C-alpha positions, 0 to 999 in steps of 0.5 A: 385428239387425232394422235391420242386416237392413233395411240389407242388404236396402236394399243388395241393392236397389241392384243390382236393376233397375239404371239404364242405364250412361249414366244411372248414369255421368252421375248419378255424375259429378254426385254426385262434383262435389257431394261432391268440389268442395264438400268440398275447402276444409274438407278442406284447412283441417283437414288443413293445421292437423292437420299443423301441430299434429302437428309442433309437439306432437311437437317439444314432446315430443321433448326428448332431445338424442340423437334427431335432429330429423329424427324429427319429419318421420318421425313426422308422415309416419307419423301422417298416412298411417296414421291422420290423413289417412284417418280424420280426413278421413272423419270430417269428410266424415261430418259434411258429406257424410253429413248432406247425403246423408241430408237430401237423400234425407229431403226427397225422401221426405217430399215424395213424390218417391221415391214418384213415381219408384216409380210411374213404374217406376223403382227409386228405390234404384238411381236415387238411392242407387247414384250417391251410393255410387259417387261417394263411392268415387271421390272419397274416395281423391282427398280423402285424397291431397290431405289427406296432401299438405297435412298434410305440407306443414302440418307442414313450414311449422309446423316451419320457421316455429316454428324447431323444425327446418329444412326439410332436416331435415324432408325427411330425416325424410320420406324415412327408412324409407318403406314404400310399402304404407302409402299402399295401406293408407290408400287401402283404408281410404278406400274402406271409409270411403266405402262406410260413410258413403255407404250408412249416410247413404243408408239413414237418409235413404231411410227417413225418415218424418214431416216436416221435424223427422224429416229433421233427426233422420235427418241427425243419426243418419246422422252419428252412425252413420257416425262409429261405423262408421268408427272400428270399421272403422278398427280392423278394417282395422288389425288385418287389413291391418297 
């Protein structure tokens, strides 16, 4: 509870003596480029192969001749939108983005750059952390949308190339009983996950004490705590919103 209270106080400092909108906007865009552009490749690779593997495994288990093969496309779509794209993408980003945020802030802390900002009268929490959280909130939904598209495309390619089903059957399955709200649900989850990952990682990095070894430990702790928070939030979102 002591750590959770400190985390809430840390979040409250984000809105105290905030930076000017111009500075905040420029720093947010810089952070969004770092988080987004640098993460596209790993998100693309993971999403494409997850879709492909999902398609192949569903085809392997779908042995009943009475069930149409288009069901494979339907199941890939539902699994991708509801769970795989938002959750797996966020867990991957927790490892990449979370460790980067924690390591960067931890290094600034132990080299006294954070203290220098405070001496100059700048709210270091608002200046350093707020742009990272806003950038994550902006970029994560975009990456999840990319993940959805590539995962479904990966399933299409895997199904067609392996002969599990034809492209037309796959597309028919994609169009079957589509619920638009599922997209909204996935994007809501991505925003929640973005806030948890960016804020928890920033907290771990900002309060790093010691030397370079502690920076590594803070990064590891940031990733671990972020993944646990994402999984708990995933369950709560499904329980509340579905």
